C-alpha positions in Angstrom: 1.0 -23.1 -8.3 -1.8 -22.0 -5.8 0.4 -22.2 -3.0 2.4 -19.8 -4.8 -0.1 -17.3 -5.6 -1.0 -17.2 -1.8 2.6 -16.4 -1.0 2.6 -14.0 -3.4 -0.8 -12.4 -2.4 0.6 -12.5 1.2 3.5 -10.7 0.1 1.5 -7.7 -1.8 -0.9 -7.4 1.5 2.8 -6.9 3.4 3.5 -4.4 0.7 0.5 -2.5 0.6 0.7 -2.5 4.4 4.3 -0.8 4.3 3.3 1.8 2.1 0.5 2.7 4.3 2.7 2.7 7.1 5.4 4.8 5.5 2.8 7.4 4.7 0.7 7.1 7.7 1.2 10.9 8.3 -0.8 11.6 5.3 -3.9 9.4 6.2 -5.2 11.6 8.5 -5.1 14.4 6.0 -6.8 11.9 3.5 -9.7 11.0 6.2 -10.3 14.8 6.8 -10.4 15.7 2.8 -12.8 12.8 2.5 -15.0 13.6 5.1 -15.3 17.2 4.2 -15.9 16.3 0.7 -18.4 14.1 2.0 -20.3 16.4 4.1 -20.3 19.0 1.2 -21.9 16.5 -1.4 -24.5 15.8 1.4 -25.5 19.2 2.0 -25.5 20.3 -1.4 -25.9 17.5 -3.7 -26.3 19.5 -6.8 -23.3 21.9 -6.4 -20.3 19.6 -6.3 -17.8 22.5 -4.7 -15.8 19.9 -2.6 -14.3 18.9 -5.9 -12.0 22.2 -6.4 -10.8 21.4 -3.0 -9.6 18.3 -4.0 -6.8 19.7 -5.9 -4.3 20.0 -2.8 -5.5 16.7 -2.2 -4.3 15.0 -5.4 -0.9 17.5 -5.7 0.4 16.0 -2.4 3.5 13.7 -2.9 2.3 10.9 -0.6 -0.9 10.6 -2.1 0.0 8.1 -4.6 1.6 6.0 -1.8 -1.8 6.0 0.2 -3.6 5.1 -3.2 -1.2 2.5 -4.1 -1.1 1.1 -0.5 -4.7 0.7 0.0 -5.1 -0.8 -3.6 -2.4 -3.5 -2.6 -3.6 -4.3 0.9 -7.6 -4.1 0.2 -7.9 -5.1 -3.5 -5.0 -7.1 -5.1 -3.6 -9.0 -2.5 -7.1 -10.6 -1.1 -7.8 -11.1 -4.6 -4.8 -13.0 -5.4 -5.4 -14.9 -2.1 -9.2 -15.7 -2.8 -8.1 -16.8 -6.5 -5.4 -19.1 -4.8 -8.2 -20.5 -2.4 -10.4 -21.0 -5.3 -7.8 -23.1 -7.0 -7.0 -25.2 -3.9 -10.7 -26.0 -3.6 -11.5 -26.9 -7.0 -8.8 -27.8 -8.7 -10.2 -28.6 -11.9 
């Protein structure tokens, strides 16, 4: 069972990386929007005007692909690998 979880975790990481590769043109826009938002909140922490500029960011078609790709490649897949490694090292 732990080996199967490790294989599934590896496949999930590959699926997340594939989604990120398919939406690689959108990642630059994401990074620019995030840095713009971060710098705006750093300059004026009381007024979050950067949130209003995120509307375009959320309405892009590939934004779901990027979020899902990051989630699969950086959270779900490694979590499954860690759980399978825990089951292998501590069988009880």
